VEXZA-285512 format. One record per residue (C-alpha): residue in one letter; x, y, z. Coordinates in steps of 0.02 Angstrom, whole numbers, plus 50000, padded with zeros to 5 digits. Layout:
! VEXZA-285512
numi A X X Y Y Z Z
...
***
This chain:
! VEXZA-285512
numi M X 50408 Y 48826 Z 49379
numi A X 50456 Y 48645 Z 49411
numi I X 50513 Y 48688 Z 49587
numi I X 50332 Y 48735 Z 49625
numi T X 50234 Y 48606 Z 49527
numi L X 50335 Y 48452 Z 49574
numi P X 50299 Y 48459 Z 49762
numi I X 50118 Y 48510 Z 49734
numi A X 50088 Y 48365 Z 49616
numi I X 50166 Y 48243 Z 49740
numi L X 50060 Y 48308 Z 49883
numi L X 49901 Y 48303 Z 49779
numi S X 49935 Y 48124 Z 49727
numi F X 49983 Y 48069 Z 49900
numi L X 49847 Y 48149 Z 50004
numi L X 49686 Y 48153 Z 49905
numi P X 49675 Y 47999 Z 49793
numi M X 49758 Y 47882 Z 49915
numi Y X 49638 Y 47939 Z 50051
numi W X 49486 Y 47920 Z 49939
numi M X 49538 Y 47746 Z 49881
numi G X 49585 Y 47690 Z 50056
numi L X 49765 Y 47652 Z 50009
numi T X 49890 Y 47650 Z 50149
numi S X 50062 Y 47725 Z 50133
numi N X 50153 Y 47559 Z 50132
numi I X 50318 Y 47520 Z 50049
numi M X 50237 Y 47482 Z 49880
numi S X 50134 Y 47642 Z 49870
numi L X 50288 Y 47742 Z 49919
numi G X 50384 Y 47647 Z 49785
numi G X 50254 Y 47701 Z 49657
numi I X 50276 Y 47881 Z 49709
numi A X 50466 Y 47863 Z 49699
numi I X 50453 Y 47795 Z 49521
numi A X 50338 Y 47937 Z 49472
numi I X 50453 Y 48067 Z 49550
numi G X 50598 Y 47997 Z 49449
numi A X 50501 Y 48009 Z 49286
numi M X 50437 Y 48182 Z 49330
numi V X 50610 Y 48250 Z 49373
numi D X 50683 Y 48174 Z 49216
numi S X 50551 Y 48260 Z 49111
numi A X 50580 Y 48426 Z 49200
numi I X 50767 Y 48414 Z 49167
numi I X 50735 Y 48385 Z 48982
numi M X 50620 Y 48535 Z 48975
numi V X 50742 Y 48651 Z 49065
numi E X 50891 Y 48595 Z 48959
numi N X 50793 Y 48621 Z 48799
numi A X 50741 Y 48796 Z 48855
numi H X 50923 Y 48839 Z 48890
numi K X 50973 Y 48773 Z 48719
numi F X 50839 Y 48878 Z 48632
numi L X 50891 Y 49033 Z 48730
numi E X 51072 Y 49003 Z 48681
numi H X 51024 Y 48988 Z 48497
numi F X 50927 Y 49151 Z 48512
numi R X 51080 Y 49239 Z 48584
numi E X 51192 Y 49170 Z 48445
numi E X 51071 Y 49221 Z 48306
numi K X 51025 Y 49395 Z 48371
numi G X 51186 Y 49436 Z 48462
numi R X 51093 Y 49501 Z 48615
numi E X 50991 Y 49445 Z 48764
numi P X 50806 Y 49418 Z 48732
numi T X 50680 Y 49540 Z 48802
numi N X 50551 Y 49470 Z 48923
numi P X 50416 Y 49440 Z 48790
numi E X 50546 Y 49362 Z 48675
numi R X 50609 Y 49253 Z 48818
numi V X 50433 Y 49189 Z 48850
numi D X 50408 Y 49151 Z 48665
numi V X 50574 Y 49058 Z 48656
numi I X 50535 Y 48955 Z 48811
numi I X 50361 Y 48912 Z 48747
numi S X 50431 Y 48855 Z 48580
numi A X 50561 Y 48751 Z 48672
numi A X 50425 Y 48669 Z 48776
numi K X 50321 Y 48634 Z 48622
numi S X 50467 Y 48550 Z 48535
numi V X 50491 Y 48419 Z 48672
numi G X 50316 Y 48414 Z 48747
numi R X 50242 Y 48285 Z 48631
numi P X 50391 Y 48165 Z 48632
numi L X 50397 Y 48174 Z 48822
numi F X 50212 Y 48141 Z 48834
numi F X 50219 Y 47985 Z 48728
numi A X 50379 Y 47920 Z 48807
numi L X 50304 Y 47932 Z 48980
numi L X 50135 Y 47868 Z 48920
numi V X 50223 Y 47706 Z 48876
numi I X 50285 Y 47694 Z 49056
numi T X 50109 Y 47724 Z 49122
numi V X 50031 Y 47597 Z 49004
numi S X 50157 Y 47469 Z 49064
numi F X 50073 Y 47474 Z 49235
numi I X 49902 Y 47422 Z 49166
numi P X 49933 Y 47234 Z 49182
numi V X 49962 Y 47259 Z 49368
numi F X 49778 Y 47302 Z 49389
numi S X 49729 Y 47128 Z 49328
numi L X 49827 Y 47041 Z 49466
numi A X 49723 Y 46952 Z 49598
numi A X 49749 Y 46878 Z 49771
numi Q X 49912 Y 46912 Z 49863
numi E X 50007 Y 46984 Z 49715
numi G X 49863 Y 47102 Z 49678
numi R X 49862 Y 47166 Z 49857
numi L X 50050 Y 47186 Z 49848
numi F X 50072 Y 47279 Z 49683
numi K X 49910 Y 47377 Z 49658
numi P X 49960 Y 47518 Z 49778
numi L X 50118 Y 47545 Z 49674
numi A X 50020 Y 47557 Z 49512
numi F X 49884 Y 47667 Z 49587
numi T X 50002 Y 47793 Z 49664
numi K X 50103 Y 47804 Z 49503
numi R X 49943 Y 47835 Z 49407
numi F X 49880 Y 47964 Z 49533
numi R X 50045 Y 48057 Z 49534
numi C X 50052 Y 48074 Z 49347
numi S X 49871 Y 48126 Z 49328
numi S X 49872 Y 48271 Z 49451
numi P X 49829 Y 48443 Z 49378
numi P X 49994 Y 48530 Z 49422
numi C X 50079 Y 48397 Z 49319
numi W X 49971 Y 48436 Z 49167
numi G X 50000 Y 48622 Z 49168
numi S X 50187 Y 48622 Z 49191
numi R X 50229 Y 48489 Z 49061
numi S X 50356 Y 48433 Z 49189
numi C X 50277 Y 48263 Z 49196
numi R X 50188 Y 48176 Z 49057
numi C X 50160 Y 48006 Z 49132
***
């Protein structure tokens, strides 16, 4: 699922909000997207590893492979177990960008595209549904 939602979320954050806000794709806005991609991929890795761990525990307990409905239930419970901690861990990263919006003059023009693109990337709908990014 992450292989689908990660590129869609990046495209949605790059094309629509940046166009509406009149942000150019300069080095700082691209840096914001790069930071967001790193956080998003890190979260996706945690989700996938936890799902594999839960599936392994199921195999050890039951001594067999899970059926498709059981596999879905195991993966959902794995996502629920790390969803909230990931959300709050990445929320801290997002909140850390809030002071950038108070910058004025040259430094404001320099760093606001980075903060905006990071915020846009982590608030795109594919990101919400997949739990692959909770920024």
